[in-house]
N, CA, C and O of each residue as an XYZ file, in Angstrom:
592
protein
N      17.403     18.348     -2.273
C      18.019     16.399     -2.266
C      19.091     15.888     -1.639
O      19.600     16.809     -1.000
N      19.889     14.572     -1.446
C      20.774     14.713     -1.823
C      21.723     15.467     -2.064
O      22.022     15.985     -3.140
N      22.380     15.576     -0.761
C      23.914     16.689     -1.452
C      24.933     15.696     -1.674
O      24.887     14.694     -0.960
N      25.969     15.807     -2.654
C      27.047     14.760     -2.693
C      27.793     14.671     -0.941
O      28.164     15.621     -0.252
N      27.808     13.930     -0.773
C      28.927     13.241      0.781
C      27.691     13.336      1.757
O      27.863     13.119      2.957
N      26.562     13.629      1.304
C      25.438     13.505      2.789
C      25.723     11.847      3.351
O      26.055     10.714      3.001
N      25.335     12.647      4.422
C      25.627     10.738      5.193
C      24.246     10.467      5.206
O      23.289     11.064      4.713
N      24.398      8.900      6.228
C      22.829      7.907      6.105
C      22.808      9.276      7.308
O      22.165     10.221      6.852
N      23.162      9.443      8.182
C      22.856      9.823     10.028
C      22.562     11.722      9.837
O      22.335     12.390     10.846
N      22.622     12.456      8.262
C      22.301     13.453      8.566
C      20.565     13.374      7.675
O      20.049     12.612      6.857
N      20.046     14.903      8.571
C      18.567     14.363      9.008
C      18.464     14.475      7.422
O      19.185     14.795      6.477
N      16.259     13.722      7.824
C      16.279     14.149      5.487
C      14.536     15.202      6.411
O      13.922     14.929      7.442
N      14.372     16.157      5.562
C      13.122     16.344      5.473
C      11.520     15.559      4.455
O      11.206     15.424      3.272
N      11.177     15.371      5.232
C       9.883     14.247      4.519
C       8.096     15.810      4.491
O       7.563     16.605      5.264
N       8.005     15.491      3.544
C       6.410     16.498      3.259
C       5.054     14.664      3.369
O       4.802     13.573      2.859
N       4.851     15.202      3.962
C       3.346     13.902      4.208
C       2.241     14.819      3.779
O       1.908     15.895      4.277
N       1.434     13.779      2.120
C       0.314     14.976      1.757
C      -0.480     14.109      2.137
O      -0.348     13.157      1.369
N      -1.116     13.928      2.773
C      -2.687     13.294      3.922
C      -3.432     13.826      4.373
O      -3.281     14.638      5.285
N      -4.513     13.488      3.816
C      -5.653     14.158      4.273
C      -6.348     14.009      5.511
O      -6.876     15.001      6.014
N      -6.415     12.868      6.076
C      -6.997     12.590      6.708
C      -5.860     12.216      8.243
O      -4.990     11.345      8.224
N      -6.239     13.319      9.728
C      -5.627     13.850      9.966
C      -5.407     12.320     11.467
O      -4.505     12.395     12.302
N      -6.152     11.461     11.445
C      -5.653     10.393     12.134
C      -4.736      9.725     11.569
O      -3.845      9.546     12.399
N      -4.423      9.151     10.363
C      -2.905      8.937      9.643
C      -1.530      9.601      9.891
O      -0.365      9.474     10.270
N      -2.599     10.479      9.357
C      -1.018     11.977      9.117
C      -0.718     12.261     10.927
O       0.254     12.973     11.180
N      -1.582     11.680     12.190
C      -0.588     11.338     13.238
C       0.070     10.061     13.255
O       1.297     10.004     13.184
N      -0.776      8.843     13.360
C       0.089      7.693     13.734
C       1.201      7.874     12.466
O       2.089      7.025     12.549
N       1.342      8.740     11.374
C       2.700      8.725     10.437
C       4.001      9.210     11.456
O       5.039      8.718     11.899
N       3.392     10.250     11.514
C       4.158     11.209     12.260
C       4.780     10.720     13.499
O       5.964     11.000     13.689
N       4.101      9.986     14.414
C       4.605      9.367     15.002
C       5.054      8.634     15.250
O       5.457      8.498     16.405
N       5.259      7.677     14.244
C       6.484      6.506     13.911
C       7.296      6.706     13.560
O       8.223      5.912     13.719
N       7.475      7.904     12.851
C       8.699      8.529     12.698
C       9.124      9.286     13.227
O      10.280      9.643     13.000
N       8.445      9.785     14.053
C       9.225     10.439     15.483
C      10.030      8.856     15.673
O      11.089      8.616     15.095
N       9.292      7.793     16.629
C      10.005      6.345     16.626
C      10.803      5.765     16.636
O      11.273      5.010     17.488
N      11.338      6.269     14.816
C      12.052      5.451     14.269
C      13.439      6.059     14.243
O      13.518      7.265     14.476
N      14.655      5.302     13.961
C      15.480      5.665     14.242
C      16.136      6.942     13.321
O      16.821      7.918     13.629
N      15.727      6.574     12.380
C      16.157      7.761     10.751
C      15.888      9.023     11.410
O      14.861      9.170     12.073
N      16.695      9.889     11.277
C      16.776     11.083     11.788
C      15.669     11.958     10.647
O      15.142     11.245      9.793
N      15.394     13.167     10.637
C      14.227     12.690     10.472
C      12.828     14.580     10.792
O      12.539     14.928     11.937
N      12.495     15.063     10.005
C      11.546     16.305     10.335
C      10.694     15.559      9.047
O      11.007     15.114      7.942
N       9.217     15.707      9.979
C       7.826     15.039      9.075
C       7.126     16.226      9.119
O       6.789     16.523     10.265
N       6.691     17.241      8.006
C       5.545     17.857      7.422
C       4.527     17.664      6.596
O       4.432     17.069      5.522
N       3.657     18.350      7.363
C       2.019     17.069      7.020
C       1.469     18.338      6.646
O       1.690     19.312      7.365
N       0.917     18.423      5.813
C      -0.405     18.958      4.389
C      -1.533     18.674      4.153
O      -1.437     17.459      4.325
N      -2.871     18.885      3.805
C      -3.796     17.599      3.899
C      -4.751     17.590      2.769
O      -5.820     16.981      2.707
N      -3.822     18.895      1.266
C      -4.211     19.070      0.255
C      -3.384     18.826     -0.876
O      -2.301     18.304     -0.610
N      -3.608     19.059     -1.997
C      -2.459     19.230     -2.636
C      -2.122     20.482     -3.046
O      -0.958     20.649     -3.408
N      -3.031     21.587     -3.077
C      -2.788     23.267     -3.053
C      -1.790     22.772     -2.440
O      -0.769     22.322     -2.960
N      -2.116     22.854     -1.022
C      -1.118     22.901      0.080
C       0.630     22.644     -0.144
O       1.628     23.364     -0.120
N       0.268     20.806     -0.430
C       1.747     20.187     -1.347
C       2.322     21.443     -1.800
O       3.241     22.047     -1.246
N       1.637     21.822     -2.969
C       2.429     22.444     -4.176
C       3.115     23.827     -3.627
O       4.220     24.336     -3.816
N       1.616     24.320     -2.633
C       3.150     25.770     -2.184
C       3.946     24.978     -1.296
O       5.084     25.359     -1.570
N       4.081     23.830     -0.111
C       4.473     23.763      0.942
C       6.189     23.164     -0.556
O       7.345     23.270     -0.147
N       5.997     22.784     -1.635
C       6.720     22.353     -2.920
C       8.191     24.071     -2.851
O       9.320     24.284     -2.411
N       7.340     24.644     -3.440
C       7.080     26.166     -4.201
C       8.066     27.414     -3.115
O       8.694     28.439     -3.382
N       7.802     26.737     -1.965
C       7.676     27.475     -1.548
C       7.596     28.810     -0.719
O       8.347     29.560     -0.095
N       5.826     28.651     -1.171
C       5.447     29.958     -1.082
C       4.350     30.025      0.356
O       4.276     29.229      1.292
N       3.537     31.344      0.089
C       2.764     31.718      0.747
C       3.468     31.413      2.174
O       4.612     31.861      2.252
N       2.944     30.672      3.412
C       3.284     30.296      5.256
C       4.183     29.591      4.819
O       4.748     29.510      5.910
N       4.981     28.851      3.998
C       5.597     27.983      3.159
C       6.920     28.473      2.540
O       7.507     27.766      1.721
N       7.375     29.617      2.901
C       7.708     29.988      2.343
C       9.590     29.785      3.107
O      10.591     29.649      2.404
N       9.583     29.817      4.327
C      10.176     29.480      4.793
C      10.335     27.910      5.396
O      10.868     27.529      6.439
N       9.580     27.061      4.197
C      10.015     25.849      5.262
C      11.157     25.209      4.375
O      11.424     25.905      3.396
N      11.964     23.932      4.500
C      12.870     23.131      3.461
C      12.008     22.866      2.708
O      10.790     22.698      2.770
N      13.399     22.823      1.352
C      12.953     21.261      0.285
C      12.989     20.176      0.710
O      13.827     19.627      1.426
N      12.025     19.808      0.259
C      11.647     18.277      1.267
C      12.295     17.394      0.494
O      12.185     17.542     -0.724
N      13.218     16.140      1.081
C      14.169     15.245      0.217
C      13.146     13.976     -0.107
O      13.620     13.208     -0.944
N      12.119     13.688      0.286
C      10.635     13.398      0.567
C       9.556     13.072      0.077
O       9.193     12.629      1.166
N       8.483     12.830     -0.720
C       6.821     12.890     -0.321
C       6.227     11.916     -0.370
O       6.251     11.079     -1.273
N       5.544     11.906      0.720
C       4.797     11.513      0.777
C       3.398     11.042     -0.010
O       2.939     10.378      0.920
N       3.001     10.992     -0.429
C       1.658     11.566     -1.045
C       1.032     10.274     -1.564
O       1.417      9.302     -2.213
N      -0.756     10.923     -0.665
C      -1.902     10.099     -0.961
C      -2.461     10.741     -2.081
O      -2.933     11.874     -1.986
N      -2.441      9.865     -3.541
C      -3.258     10.046     -4.553
C      -4.829     10.331     -4.652
O      -5.274     10.944     -5.622
N      -5.500      9.956     -3.818
C      -6.537     11.101     -3.113
C      -6.413     11.922     -2.801
O      -5.477     11.916     -2.001
N      -6.860     12.923     -2.934
C      -6.896     14.617     -1.703
C      -7.972     15.452     -2.490
O      -8.159     15.442     -3.707
N      -8.627     16.164     -1.545
C      -9.809     17.081     -1.427
C      -8.679     18.367     -2.680
O      -7.547     18.846     -2.627
N      -9.777     18.431     -3.588
C      -9.293     20.019     -4.862
C      -8.560     18.976     -5.644
O      -8.980     17.895     -6.057
N      -7.004     19.692     -5.799
C      -5.997     19.359     -6.737
C      -5.546     17.948     -6.219
O      -5.118     17.819     -5.072
N      -5.626     17.150     -6.877
C      -5.082     15.511     -6.197
C      -4.495     15.211     -7.006
O      -4.446     15.679     -8.144
N      -3.684     13.971     -6.329
C      -1.775     13.747     -5.554
C      -1.231     13.759     -7.319
O      -0.227     14.299     -7.783
N      -2.821     12.570     -8.385
C      -1.852     12.372     -9.296
C      -1.506     14.286    -10.354
O      -0.781     14.488    -11.329
N      -2.146     15.003     -9.783
C      -1.497     16.948    -10.172
C      -0.611     17.444     -9.570
O       0.293     18.132    -10.046
N      -0.859     16.996     -7.889
C       1.161     17.407     -8.130
C       2.268     16.648     -8.447
O       3.322     17.153     -8.833
N       2.019     14.997     -8.252
C       3.236     14.250     -8.347
C       3.400     14.862     -9.913
O       4.555     15.193    -10.180
N       2.195     15.098    -11.208
C       2.630     15.842    -12.135
C       3.784     17.086    -12.195
O       4.843     17.299    -12.785
N       2.991     17.712    -11.299
C       3.709     19.470    -11.759
C       4.789     18.672    -10.707
O       5.683     19.455    -10.386
N       4.931     17.514    -10.168
C       6.705     17.586     -9.609
C       7.616     16.984    -10.590
O       8.836     17.094    -10.709
N       6.579     16.194    -11.397
C       8.177     15.403    -12.815
C       8.370     16.673    -13.698
O       9.425     16.897    -14.289
N       7.570     17.271    -13.734
C       7.478     18.558    -15.598
C       7.395     19.878    -14.353
O       6.296     20.430    -14.303
N       8.303     20.317    -13.524
C       9.006     21.154    -13.731
C      10.705     20.923    -12.742
O      10.842     20.363    -11.655
N      11.814     21.597    -13.630
C      13.476     20.777    -12.705
C      13.726     21.234    -11.988
O      14.922     21.167    -11.704
N      12.683     22.197    -10.972
C      13.690     22.586     -9.904
C      12.888     21.126     -9.283
O      13.555     20.278     -8.689
N      11.728     20.996     -9.451
C      11.356     20.331     -8.917
C      11.264     18.638     -8.802
O      10.745     17.926     -7.942
N      11.919     18.346     -9.917
C      11.912     16.542    -10.660
C      12.650     15.965    -10.264
O      12.902     14.829    -10.664
N      13.620     16.914     -8.773
C      14.842     15.433     -8.073
C      14.484     15.662     -6.991
O      15.342     15.877     -6.135
N      12.823     15.704     -6.584
C      12.488     15.715     -5.324
C      12.307     13.731     -5.393
O      12.130     13.109     -6.441
N      12.428     13.031     -3.844
C      11.836     11.398     -4.818
C      10.512     11.379     -3.657
O      10.305     11.714     -2.491
N       9.679     10.661     -4.987
C       8.430     10.775     -4.513
C       7.491      9.150     -3.772
O       7.318      8.128     -4.436
N       7.162      9.281     -2.735
C       6.722      7.926     -2.604
C       5.460      7.659     -3.041
O       4.839      7.075     -2.153
N       4.955      7.795     -3.808
C       2.871      7.423     -3.886
C       2.360      6.222     -2.792
O       2.581      5.032     -3.017
N       1.486      6.806     -1.307
C       0.951      5.684     -0.843
C      -0.063      5.021     -0.766
O      -0.988      5.508     -0.117
N      -0.257      3.610     -1.434
C      -1.424      3.184     -2.028
C      -2.294      2.632     -1.097
O      -2.157      2.591      0.126
N      -3.383      2.128     -1.924
C      -4.610      1.484     -0.431
C      -4.459     -0.358     -1.399
O      -4.568     -1.488     -0.922
N      -4.214      0.034     -2.664
C      -3.887     -1.774     -3.041
C      -3.072     -1.122     -4.506
O      -2.526     -0.060     -4.804
N      -3.348     -2.402     -5.165
C      -2.086     -1.633     -6.215
C      -3.285     -1.238     -7.291
O      -2.625     -1.020     -8.307
N      -4.429     -1.062     -7.578
C      -4.994     -0.369     -7.671
C      -4.972      1.209     -8.038
O      -5.397      1.804     -9.028
N      -4.172      1.763     -6.608
C      -4.051      3.139     -6.959
C      -2.608      3.386     -7.468
O      -2.253      4.547     -7.673
N      -1.720      2.304     -7.693
C      -0.304      2.698     -8.295
C      -0.726      3.161    -10.016
O      -0.458      4.206    -10.608
N      -1.600      1.733    -10.578
C      -2.459      1.771    -11.637
C      -3.282      3.037    -12.585
O      -3.309      3.435    -13.750
N      -3.929      3.370    -11.215
C      -4.387      4.539    -11.276
C      -3.463      6.213    -12.190
O      -3.739      7.154    -12.935
N      -2.216      5.568    -11.371
C      -1.487      7.106    -11.442
C      -0.407      6.833    -12.070
O       0.573      7.575    -12.008
N      -0.444      5.298    -13.035
C      -0.287      5.308    -14.495
C      -0.526      5.099    -15.037
O       0.171      4.590    -15.915
N      -2.690      5.376    -15.171
C      -2.969      5.213    -16.413
C      -2.640      7.049    -17.050
O      -2.992      7.535    -18.125
N      -1.828      7.732    -15.865
C      -1.933      9.375    -16.428
C      -0.315      9.412    -16.653
O       0.449     10.316    -16.315
N       0.001      8.190    -17.312
C       1.574      8.906    -18.110
C       2.778      9.060    -16.973
O       3.953      9.112    -17.338
N       2.376      9.136    -15.453
C       2.904      9.126    -14.665
C       3.669      8.129    -13.234
O       3.020      7.465    -12.426
N       5.050      8.276    -13.260
C       5.364      6.977    -12.408
C       6.254      7.954    -11.581
O       7.181      8.676    -11.949
N       5.627      7.737    -10.204
C       6.708      7.821     -9.446
C       8.182      6.779     -8.823
O       8.599      5.636     -9.006
N       8.452      7.597     -8.280
C       9.671      6.646     -7.851
C       9.328      5.532     -6.764
O      10.014      4.569     -6.424
N       8.659      5.748     -6.526
C       8.061      4.210     -5.778
C       7.501      4.150     -5.444
O       7.380      5.051     -4.614
N       6.039      2.895     -5.486
C       5.223      2.971     -4.429
C       4.899      1.638     -3.282
O       5.257      0.468     -3.420
N       3.880      2.413     -1.799
C       4.607      1.368     -0.626
C       2.707      1.799     -0.073
O       2.151      2.889      0.064
N       2.221      0.433      0.106
C       0.702      0.279      0.591
C       1.166      1.424      1.500
O       2.331      1.701      1.787
N      -0.027      2.076      1.927
C      -0.015      2.101      3.103
C      -0.936      1.702      4.009
O      -2.107      1.484      3.696
N      -0.255      1.519      5.748
C      -0.670      0.630      6.161
C      -2.156      1.148      7.008
O      -2.703      2.223      7.253
N      -2.412     -0.266      7.267
C      -4.175      0.159      8.050
C      -4.059     -0.041      9.365
O      -4.592      0.606     10.267
N      -3.581     -0.654      9.417
C      -3.403     -1.067     11.095
C      -1.708     -0.330     11.671
O      -0.572     -0.259     11.201
N      -2.747      0.313     13.538
C      -1.025      0.702     13.394
C      -0.372     -0.162     14.005
O       0.500      0.136     14.822
N      -0.578     -0.930     13.811
C       1.028     -1.677     14.074
C       2.039     -1.845     12.722
O       3.252     -1.824     12.509
N       0.853     -2.015     11.980
C       1.489     -2.130     10.408
C       2.498     -0.740     10.333
O       3.313     -0.632      9.417
N       2.359      0.283     11.368
C       2.867      1.406     10.333
C       4.474      1.688     10.756
O       5.132      2.523     10.135
N       5.110      0.822     12.003
C       6.473      0.429     11.776
C       6.848      0.106     10.862
O       7.588      0.893     10.273
N       6.517     -1.396     10.146
C       7.149     -1.460      9.284
C       6.744     -0.622      8.182
O       7.084     -1.419      7.307
N       6.303      0.321      7.559
C       6.087      1.060      6.653
C       6.800      2.121      7.219
O       6.517      3.199      6.696
N       7.528      2.169      8.004
C       8.306      3.611      8.372
C       9.502      2.872      8.116
O      10.328      3.655      7.647
N      10.105      1.371      8.242
C      11.156      0.155      7.534
C      11.047      1.241      6.511
O      11.659      2.297      6.666
N      10.443      1.063      5.684
C      10.537      0.775      3.896
C      11.154      2.053      3.657
O      12.283      2.285      3.223
N       9.862      3.174      4.150
C      10.315      4.598      3.618
C      12.299      4.675      4.368
O      13.320      4.953      3.740
N      12.218      4.481      5.149
C      14.188      4.022      5.914
C      14.840      3.216      4.561
O      15.748      3.570      3.809
N      14.252      2.353      4.564
C      15.492      1.344      3.615
C      15.132      2.126      1.597
O      15.738      1.679      0.623
N      14.322      2.994      1.524
C      13.986      3.447      0.111
C      15.509      4.736      0.093
O      16.486      4.989     -0.613
N      14.707      5.337      1.654
C      15.848      6.445      1.703
C      17.343      5.967      1.274
O      17.819      6.179      0.159
N      17.920      5.381      2.191
C      19.083      4.182      2.240
C      19.665      4.435      0.502
O      20.689      4.891     -0.006
N      18.443      3.887      0.021
C      18.812      3.604     -1.867
C      19.479      3.986     -2.257
O      20.472      3.576     -2.857
N      18.735      5.777     -1.775
C      18.834      6.541     -2.832
C      20.089      7.276     -2.753
O      20.866      7.556     -3.666
N      20.204      7.709     -0.725
C      22.004      8.777     -0.274
C      23.137      7.646     -1.382
O      24.028      7.980     -2.163
N      22.592      6.204     -0.997
C      23.867      4.950     -1.755
C      24.510      4.938     -2.824
O      25.652      4.604     -3.138
N      23.146      5.571     -3.643
C      23.336      6.226     -5.186
C      23.830      6.644     -5.989
O      24.170      6.192     -7.082
N      24.032      8.600     -5.017
C      24.498      8.865     -5.273
C      25.667      9.118     -5.275
O      26.149      9.803     -6.177
């Protein structure tokens, strides 16, 4: 997570947990084009997300992400399971989690499990909506850094 004295122009590591390869590509392209300095790491399922977060196996040398963009509907281990582990493990619970929802129902589903993400952002449907989405993530990150 952001350390004392972290600047807004320091690069951030984003873990995108997204099962749809087309959406992953759009996310990556739009983050690459954004003004925000970032590195986007992408995994497609809950187990890989947990391995990345715990820096296990093939992800052992990967950095701890600053933000997790989490699609709740994942193959195998669900996004709700990933969020639960993130919020219940002391070494992971400082990582900011943005749950990507397709509707208000997605937010209610996550909350019905007694869990709360740091924020919920509606997943873009049209390619042109990704620019606004990236701006929302950037604004969220700036708000976090300013609180520290």
